[in-house]
Every structure is written in structure tokens, then in C-alpha cells.
C-alpha positions as CSV (number, residue, x, y, z in Angstrom):
1,X,-37.8,-12.1,-0.8
2,X,-36.4,-8.7,0.2
3,X,-35.9,-8.2,4.0
4,X,-36.7,-4.6,5.1
5,X,-35.3,-3.3,8.7
6,X,-36.7,-0.6,10.3
7,X,-37.5,1.2,13.4
8,X,-40.5,2.8,14.7
9,X,-41.2,6.3,13.8
10,X,-41.3,7.2,17.7
11,X,-38.1,5.7,18.3
12,X,-36.3,7.0,15.2
13,X,-37.7,10.6,16.1
14,X,-36.2,10.2,19.8
15,X,-32.9,9.2,18.5
16,X,-32.9,12.2,16.0
17,X,-33.8,14.5,18.9
18,X,-31.2,13.7,21.0
19,X,-28.4,13.5,18.8
20,X,-26.6,15.4,16.1
21,X,-27.4,13.7,12.7
22,X,-25.2,13.4,9.9
23,X,-26.2,12.9,6.1
24,X,-24.3,9.9,4.7
25,X,-24.5,9.9,0.7
26,X,-23.4,6.5,-0.9
27,X,-22.9,6.5,-4.7
28,X,-22.5,3.4,-6.9
29,X,-20.1,4.7,-9.6
30,X,-20.9,1.6,-11.6
31,X,-23.4,0.7,-14.2
32,X,-23.7,-2.7,-12.5
33,X,-26.5,-3.3,-9.8
34,X,-24.7,-4.4,-6.5
35,X,-26.8,-6.7,-4.1
36,X,-25.5,-6.6,-0.4
37,X,-22.4,-4.2,-0.9
38,X,-19.9,-4.1,2.1
39,X,-18.9,-0.6,2.8
40,X,-16.3,0.4,5.4
41,X,-16.5,4.1,6.6
42,X,-13.5,5.2,8.6
43,X,-13.8,6.6,12.3
44,X,-12.3,9.8,11.4
45,X,-15.0,10.6,8.9
46,X,-17.8,10.5,11.4
47,X,-16.4,10.5,14.8
48,X,-17.1,14.2,15.5
49,X,-20.9,13.5,16.0
50,X,-20.3,10.2,17.5
51,X,-22.1,9.5,21.0
52,X,-20.1,7.6,23.4
53,X,-21.1,3.8,24.2
54,X,-24.1,4.0,21.5
55,X,-24.9,2.2,18.4
56,X,-25.2,3.6,14.9
57,X,-28.7,3.9,13.3
58,X,-28.4,4.6,9.5
59,X,-31.7,5.3,8.0
60,X,-32.7,5.4,4.1
61,X,-36.2,6.2,2.9
62,X,-37.6,4.9,6.2
63,X,-35.7,1.8,6.0
64,X,-32.7,1.0,8.4
65,X,-29.6,-0.2,7.0
66,X,-27.9,-2.9,9.3
67,X,-24.7,-1.6,10.4
68,X,-22.1,-2.1,13.2
69,X,-19.0,-0.7,14.6
70,X,-15.6,-2.8,14.6
71,X,-12.6,-2.2,16.5
72,X,-9.9,-3.6,14.3
73,X,-6.5,-2.8,15.8
74,X,-7.9,-3.9,19.5
75,X,-7.3,-0.6,21.1
76,X,-10.8,-0.6,22.7
77,X,-12.0,2.2,20.4
78,X,-13.9,1.4,17.0
79,X,-12.0,2.0,14.0
80,X,-15.0,1.7,11.2
81,X,-18.6,1.7,10.8
82,X,-19.4,-1.4,8.5
83,X,-22.6,-1.7,6.6
84,X,-24.2,-3.9,3.9
85,X,-26.7,-2.5,1.4
86,X,-28.0,-2.9,-2.0
87,X,-27.4,-0.6,-5.0
88,X,-29.2,-0.2,-8.4
89,X,-27.0,0.7,-11.3
90,X,-25.4,4.3,-10.6
91,X,-27.7,4.7,-7.5
92,X,-27.2,7.3,-5.1
93,X,-28.3,6.6,-1.7
94,X,-28.7,9.3,0.9
95,X,-29.2,8.0,4.8
96,X,-29.1,9.7,8.1
97,X,-26.6,8.4,10.5
98,X,-27.6,9.0,14.3
99,X,-26.8,7.1,17.6
100,X,-28.9,5.0,19.9
101,X,-28.0,4.1,23.5
102,X,-29.8,1.0,22.9
103,X,-28.8,-1.8,20.6
104,X,-30.9,-2.1,17.7
105,X,-30.6,-5.9,17.6
106,X,-30.4,-6.6,13.8
107,X,-30.9,-10.0,12.5
108,X,-27.6,-12.2,13.2
109,X,-26.3,-12.9,9.6
110,X,-22.8,-13.5,10.4
111,X,-20.8,-15.5,13.2
112,X,-17.2,-16.6,14.3
113,X,-16.9,-19.4,16.8
114,X,-13.9,-20.7,18.7
115,X,-13.5,-23.4,21.4
116,X,-10.5,-25.0,23.2
117,X,-9.4,-27.3,25.9
118,X,-6.1,-27.2,28.0
119,X,-6.1,-30.9,28.5
120,X,-7.6,-34.1,26.9
121,X,-9.9,-34.8,30.1
122,X,-11.2,-31.2,30.3
123,X,-14.1,-30.0,28.4
124,X,-14.0,-27.3,25.5
125,X,-14.7,-23.7,26.7
126,X,-15.6,-21.0,24.4
127,X,-12.9,-18.4,23.7
128,X,-12.0,-15.4,21.5
129,X,-8.4,-15.8,21.4
130,X,-5.2,-18.2,21.3
131,X,-1.4,-18.3,21.4
132,X,0.1,-21.6,20.0
133,X,3.8,-22.1,20.1
134,X,5.7,-24.2,17.9
135,X,5.8,-27.5,19.9
136,X,2.2,-27.2,20.9
137,X,0.7,-28.8,17.8
138,X,-1.7,-31.7,17.6
139,X,0.6,-34.4,17.1
140,X,2.9,-33.4,20.0
141,X,0.4,-32.7,22.4
142,X,-1.6,-36.0,21.7
143,X,-4.9,-34.5,21.5
144,X,-6.9,-31.9,19.6
145,X,-7.4,-28.7,21.6
146,X,-9.8,-27.3,19.2
147,X,-13.4,-27.3,18.6
148,X,-13.5,-28.0,14.9
149,X,-9.9,-28.2,14.8
150,X,-9.8,-24.1,15.0
151,X,-12.1,-21.4,14.5
152,X,-15.2,-21.4,12.2
153,X,-16.8,-18.4,10.5
154,X,-20.0,-18.1,8.4
155,X,-22.7,-16.1,7.0
156,X,-26.4,-16.8,5.8
157,X,-24.9,-18.7,2.8
158,X,-22.1,-20.6,3.8
159,X,-19.4,-21.6,6.4
160,X,-15.6,-22.2,6.7
161,X,-12.9,-23.3,9.3
162,X,-9.4,-22.9,9.8
163,X,-7.0,-25.5,11.0
164,X,-5.4,-23.6,13.8
165,X,-3.6,-26.7,15.0
166,X,-0.4,-25.9,12.8
167,X,-1.8,-26.9,9.3
168,X,-3.4,-23.6,8.5
169,X,-5.8,-25.0,5.9
170,X,-9.2,-23.7,5.1
171,X,-12.3,-25.8,4.9
172,X,-15.8,-25.6,3.9
173,X,-19.2,-26.1,5.6
174,X,-21.9,-26.8,3.3
175,X,-25.1,-24.7,4.8
176,X,-28.7,-25.8,3.8
177,X,-30.3,-23.0,5.8
178,X,-29.5,-19.4,6.5
179,X,-29.7,-19.7,10.3
180,X,-26.4,-19.9,12.1
181,X,-24.9,-23.2,12.9
182,X,-25.2,-24.8,16.3
183,X,-22.5,-23.7,19.0
184,X,-21.9,-27.3,19.8
185,X,-20.7,-28.3,16.3
186,X,-17.6,-30.3,16.8
187,X,-18.0,-31.2,20.6
188,X,-20.1,-33.9,22.1
189,X,-22.6,-33.8,25.0
190,X,-19.7,-33.9,27.7
191,X,-17.7,-31.0,26.0
192,X,-15.1,-33.1,24.3
193,X,-13.7,-32.5,21.0
194,X,-15.5,-34.8,18.6
195,X,-15.8,-35.1,14.6
196,X,-19.5,-35.1,14.2
197,X,-19.8,-32.6,11.5
198,X,-18.8,-35.2,8.7
199,X,-22.5,-36.4,8.8
200,X,-25.7,-34.4,7.6
201,X,-27.7,-32.5,9.9
202,X,-30.6,-30.1,9.1
203,X,-28.1,-27.2,8.7
204,X,-25.7,-29.0,6.4
205,X,-22.2,-30.6,7.0
206,X,-18.4,-30.3,6.5
207,X,-18.3,-31.2,2.7
208,X,-14.8,-30.3,1.6
209,X,-11.6,-32.7,1.7
210,X,-8.7,-30.9,2.3
211,X,-6.0,-33.6,2.7
212,X,-2.6,-32.0,2.6
213,X,-3.9,-28.9,0.5
214,X,-4.0,-25.5,1.8
215,X,-7.7,-25.9,1.3
216,X,-10.0,-23.1,-0.2
217,X,-8.1,-19.9,0.2
218,X,-5.0,-20.8,2.1
219,X,-1.6,-19.6,1.1
220,X,2.0,-20.1,0.7
221,X,5.5,-18.5,-0.7
222,X,7.3,-19.5,-3.9
223,X,10.9,-19.1,-2.9
224,X,13.6,-20.0,-5.6
225,X,11.0,-22.5,-7.3
226,X,10.4,-24.1,-3.8
227,X,6.8,-24.1,-2.6
228,X,7.0,-23.3,1.3
229,X,3.8,-24.1,3.3
230,X,2.9,-21.8,6.3
231,X,2.6,-24.5,8.8
232,X,2.9,-28.3,8.9
233,X,0.9,-31.5,8.3
234,X,-1.2,-33.6,10.7
235,X,1.9,-36.1,11.6
236,X,4.3,-33.3,12.1
237,X,5.4,-32.6,15.9
238,X,7.0,-29.2,15.4
239,X,5.6,-26.2,13.6
240,X,7.5,-24.1,11.4
241,X,6.1,-20.9,12.8
242,X,7.3,-20.1,16.4
243,X,4.3,-18.3,17.6
244,X,0.8,-18.0,16.3
245,X,-1.7,-15.6,17.6
246,X,-5.3,-15.8,16.9
247,X,-8.1,-13.6,17.9
248,X,-11.8,-13.1,17.0
249,X,-11.6,-9.4,16.3
250,X,-15.3,-8.8,15.8
251,X,-18.5,-11.0,15.4
252,X,-21.6,-8.9,14.7
253,X,-25.0,-9.2,12.7
254,X,-23.3,-8.0,9.3
255,X,-19.4,-8.6,9.7
256,X,-17.4,-11.2,11.4
257,X,-13.6,-10.6,11.5
258,X,-10.7,-12.9,12.5
259,X,-7.0,-12.2,12.8
260,X,-4.0,-14.5,12.8
261,X,-0.4,-13.3,13.4
262,X,2.3,-15.7,12.6
263,X,5.9,-14.7,14.1
264,X,8.9,-16.1,12.8
265,X,8.0,-18.4,10.1
266,X,10.9,-20.3,8.9
267,X,10.8,-20.9,5.0
268,X,13.9,-21.6,3.1
269,X,16.2,-20.3,5.7
270,X,14.3,-17.1,6.2
271,X,12.2,-15.6,9.2
272,X,9.0,-14.0,7.9
273,X,6.4,-12.0,9.9
274,X,2.8,-12.6,8.7
275,X,-0.5,-10.7,9.5
276,X,-3.8,-12.3,8.1
277,X,-7.3,-11.1,8.4
278,X,-10.4,-13.0,7.6
279,X,-13.9,-11.2,7.1
280,X,-17.3,-12.2,6.0
281,X,-20.5,-10.4,5.3
282,X,-24.1,-11.5,4.4
283,X,-25.2,-12.6,1.1
284,X,-22.1,-13.8,-0.7
285,X,-21.2,-17.5,-0.9
286,X,-17.5,-16.8,0.2
287,X,-15.2,-14.5,2.4
288,X,-12.5,-12.2,2.1
289,X,-8.8,-12.8,3.1
290,X,-6.3,-10.2,3.5
291,X,-2.4,-11.1,4.1
292,X,0.6,-8.8,4.8
293,X,4.2,-10.2,5.1
294,X,7.4,-8.6,6.3
295,X,10.9,-9.9,6.1
296,X,10.8,-10.4,2.4
297,X,14.3,-10.6,0.8
298,X,13.1,-10.0,-2.8
299,X,12.9,-13.5,-4.5
300,X,9.5,-14.4,-3.0
301,X,6.0,-15.0,-4.9
302,X,2.8,-15.2,-2.9
303,X,0.7,-18.4,-3.6
304,X,-3.1,-18.2,-3.2
305,X,-4.4,-21.7,-3.0
306,X,-7.3,-23.7,-4.3
307,X,-7.5,-27.1,-3.5
308,X,-8.2,-29.5,-6.6
309,X,-9.0,-32.8,-4.9
310,X,-11.6,-34.7,-6.7
311,X,-11.5,-32.2,-9.6
312,X,-11.7,-33.9,-12.8
313,X,-12.8,-31.0,-14.9
314,X,-10.7,-28.4,-16.5
315,X,-9.8,-25.4,-14.3
316,X,-11.3,-22.0,-15.7
317,X,-9.1,-18.8,-15.4
318,X,-11.3,-15.9,-16.2
319,X,-10.7,-12.3,-15.7
320,X,-13.6,-10.5,-14.8
321,X,-13.6,-6.5,-13.3
322,X,-10.3,-6.2,-11.1
323,X,-10.0,-9.7,-10.5
324,X,-8.6,-13.2,-12.1
325,X,-11.0,-16.2,-11.2
326,X,-10.0,-19.6,-10.7
327,X,-13.1,-21.7,-11.1
328,X,-13.8,-25.3,-10.4
329,X,-16.9,-27.4,-10.6
330,X,-17.4,-30.9,-10.1
331,X,-18.1,-33.5,-7.4
332,X,-15.4,-31.8,-5.2
333,X,-17.1,-33.0,-2.0
334,X,-16.1,-36.1,0.2
335,X,-16.4,-39.3,-1.7
336,X,-17.7,-37.3,-4.8
337,X,-21.0,-37.5,-3.2
338,X,-22.2,-33.8,-4.1
339,X,-21.5,-31.1,-6.7
340,X,-19.6,-28.2,-5.4
341,X,-18.0,-25.3,-7.2
342,X,-15.1,-23.6,-5.4
343,X,-13.2,-20.3,-6.6
344,X,-10.7,-18.1,-5.7
345,X,-10.7,-14.6,-6.9
346,X,-7.2,-12.9,-7.0
347,X,-6.2,-9.2,-7.8
348,X,-5.5,-8.7,-11.6
349,X,-2.9,-6.1,-10.8
350,X,-0.5,-8.5,-9.5
351,X,-1.4,-11.8,-10.8
352,X,1.7,-13.6,-12.2
353,X,0.0,-16.7,-13.6
354,X,-0.3,-19.8,-11.7
355,X,1.2,-23.4,-11.0
356,X,-0.2,-26.7,-9.7
357,X,1.2,-28.2,-6.5
358,X,2.8,-31.6,-6.6
359,X,1.2,-34.7,-5.6
360,X,3.5,-35.2,-2.7
361,X,5.2,-32.9,-0.4
362,X,4.2,-30.4,2.4
363,X,1.5,-28.7,0.2
364,X,-0.2,-30.8,-2.5
365,X,-3.4,-31.1,-4.7
366,X,-3.9,-27.6,-5.4
367,X,-3.9,-24.8,-7.9
368,X,-1.5,-21.9,-6.8
369,X,-2.1,-18.3,-8.3
370,X,1.3,-16.5,-8.4
371,X,1.0,-13.0,-6.9
372,X,3.4,-10.2,-6.5
373,X,4.3,-9.5,-2.9
374,X,5.9,-6.7,-1.3
375,X,7.2,-6.0,2.3
376,X,4.0,-4.8,4.5
377,X,1.7,-4.6,1.5
378,X,-1.6,-6.2,1.9
379,X,-3.1,-8.8,-0.6
380,X,-6.7,-9.1,-0.5
381,X,-8.6,-12.0,-2.3
382,X,-11.6,-14.0,-2.2
383,X,-12.5,-17.6,-1.6
384,X,-16.0,-18.9,-2.9
385,X,-17.9,-22.1,-2.5
386,X,-21.2,-22.9,-4.1
387,X,-22.9,-26.3,-2.8
388,X,-25.9,-28.1,-4.9
389,X,-27.6,-28.5,-1.5
390,X,-27.2,-24.9,-0.3
391,X,-30.1,-22.4,-0.6
392,X,-29.3,-21.6,-4.6
393,X,-29.8,-25.1,-5.8
394,X,-28.7,-23.8,-9.3
395,X,-25.0,-24.4,-8.2
396,X,-25.5,-27.8,-9.5
397,X,-24.9,-26.2,-13.0
398,X,-21.5,-25.6,-14.0
399,X,-22.2,-22.5,-16.3
400,X,-24.5,-21.2,-13.6
401,X,-21.7,-21.2,-10.9
402,X,-19.3,-19.9,-13.5
403,X,-21.6,-16.8,-14.0
404,X,-22.1,-16.3,-10.4
405,X,-18.2,-16.1,-9.6
406,X,-17.5,-13.7,-12.5
407,X,-20.8,-11.5,-11.9
408,X,-19.7,-11.4,-8.1
409,X,-16.0,-10.5,-9.1
410,X,-17.7,-7.5,-11.2
411,X,-19.9,-6.7,-8.2
412,X,-16.7,-6.7,-5.9
413,X,-14.9,-4.3,-8.3
414,X,-17.8,-1.6,-8.3
415,X,-16.7,1.4,-6.3
416,X,-18.9,3.2,-3.8
417,X,-18.0,6.6,-2.8
418,X,-18.9,7.8,0.6
419,X,-19.7,11.6,1.4
420,X,-20.6,12.5,5.0
421,X,-21.6,16.0,6.5
422,X,-19.9,17.3,9.1
């Protein structure tokens, strides 16, 4: 069922009367219909009519398109207007952008969560940022600092978590309902860290075994034919990253963004600086990850990872749109209890084949897509997870999941042009 968002005519008129409206024209240049397409409009395109401390109201044909402002660089000023909307093939959509001093309170369809404690006997407190030094990892501290081992992020379809404790793997939360998961996942009634999410709840559970892999969407560098993991394993007491800085950049109704900065990642005798940004928006059974690395010497290859623990079926490698899709479908969950499809979508332009990680070592049990990497040049890719108990029960079927992934890849390739009146 399609949900419509709208404001009262009186409210809309009041906004229009008090602000200088701008016309926003969005054009789908593809012959493909694109549901819930994410669009970023830069501040420089619309700032001339922006009203300080206000909220964007974007109305097309009497429907309000959910949108939010994101401050991506943390300077206290928003950098982009982020929105998600549907397009028919070749559709041109005209909307009116105005500004409201009242928050329109769109339905919440994304979330980012992070909690931490500074001592074993202290309760977990909600937080939005963290600095982790090399000697502050889980095994060295003797206790787990973080709720769910690190931050979680989710939309109305699926959830994920990142092991901030030094492992830097990506895990999957299977969701059975569109509502955002409870704030106390990963902590008990006393506020202590507790692994209580590997059992089934009404909302779902953690379903994905990660082990010593980098999970679904983690990454590494291949240097002189050696796989170099970003981070460590559970029993290691010293990180190979000198300083890890994490921050929830944005949490809003249609977009949540997380940032990781890794300073002096020691790999094969070199020091690398890494910036990673994770973004999620409604409608998609996955998230976008963007990584840039500096300090490259010229012999490195970026490796995007997809864990193959419990996979007994052949890996599919399929080109679709601008992407190369790595697709798995099997009982990929804990104890092979449920069917799960997983995939990563990597850019076709820089794809250089793939390798399989060994069964022993610092990074195991994964397929690793090889990508060309350049100093300070961003690499964006996607990680997808479709569980048979999610809202879309058809993910139980392998052909259906493969079609979902390749169709999504084509939709993500669709270009939307943006024109704004001054």
C-alpha cells in the first residue's frame, strides 16, 4: 500500500505566504521505474531561499515528499537536502520547496543507535560519537564497552551493526516488521551490555554469523598478494588502527548516516588513513558504504567483503547497470536455521575480479571483490540482505532474490536530474 504524506492546505498556504518558494524539477532519465529513489541536493543549489532554523517542505501534486537536512561535515551548517521519492519510467516530477519553522514530523523510517559504558559496573548510556585508541579494544579492557558491540543502523526493511570494538565487521539484523527496533536491544534492565539479540523477538533478531570474516560489506586491502584486515580479531589485545573516531552524522526520517575515521591503519609496513561513511534510507534491503583511503603507495587493491559462512551454493557474479553483483542464497543464518540472501554491489568501472579468503588467518570465510583504489578517491558500494521472515517472504526463493538484487542495481544506476529555480 502506498503511503501518502500531506500537509493541510491552510498550513501549506501559510508556509508559501511567508517564504520565497522555489520550483524543484526532478527528471528520471531512465526507462526504468524507480521506487524510493534517494536524491541529494546540495546546499549551494537552494541556500539563497533558505530560512534560518527551518525545515524543508517539498510538495508535488498536493503530496508532501519526506525530506531532511544533513550536516555531513559537522560544521553546524547543513550540506544537503536529502529526499526519497518514487519515479515512473522517464517521469518528470515538479515540486515546490518552501520552509517551515515547525518540524513536519515525517514518519521515522531510518535510525542509528549507539550506546557505551566507560567501566564494567557502569550502565550503558546513549551516545553519538566515540574515540577508540589501539589499546582500548574489547580483550584488553576485559569488558565490552558497546551496546551491540558497536553502532546499529536500520530502515523499515532491515538492520545492520558494526563491530566498533576493533573487529570492524558488519552484521545483519533480520527485521520482521517495519517499525524501528527497541532502544534497549543489546542491554538488560540494569543497563549492562547483554547479548539478548540472538533470540527471536516480535521485531526479529541478529541472524548472521560473522566469525572471522569482515561480515556483509566490510573491507580490506590486498597488498603484495596479502590480505590486510582493517582491525583485529576477538582475542587480539592491540588494534592495528592507532585511533578510530566514530560519529552518528545524521539520524532522520528518511536518512541515517554514520562516519568512521581510521588514523594510522598499519598494514604491510605502511600507515593508511581511512574515511568511511555508511548511509541508509527507506525501502531498500541494504545500505550504502563509501570509503576513501590516503597513504596508498601504488600496489594496493581494495577488497569489498561478503561473508560466505554457511554458504553451500555457487556464488553468482552478475553485471547489472553500473554494478557487479555478488549474490548468495542459502541457509546463511546461524545454525542454517533460515534462508537468507546476501549480496554486495560493487562499481563495474573499477572491478578487477574477486578472490576467496582463506579458512585461517585474520580475515577468513569471505568472497572479496577486487576494486581499483586511488588516493583520496571515494569508492561507494552496497550491501544487501533479504531474509525469508522479513516483510517480503519471497526472499525464500533464490531466483526471486537474485532478481531483486539485479533490479535494485539497475534502479541505483538510474540517473535523476535536478533543476531548481533561483
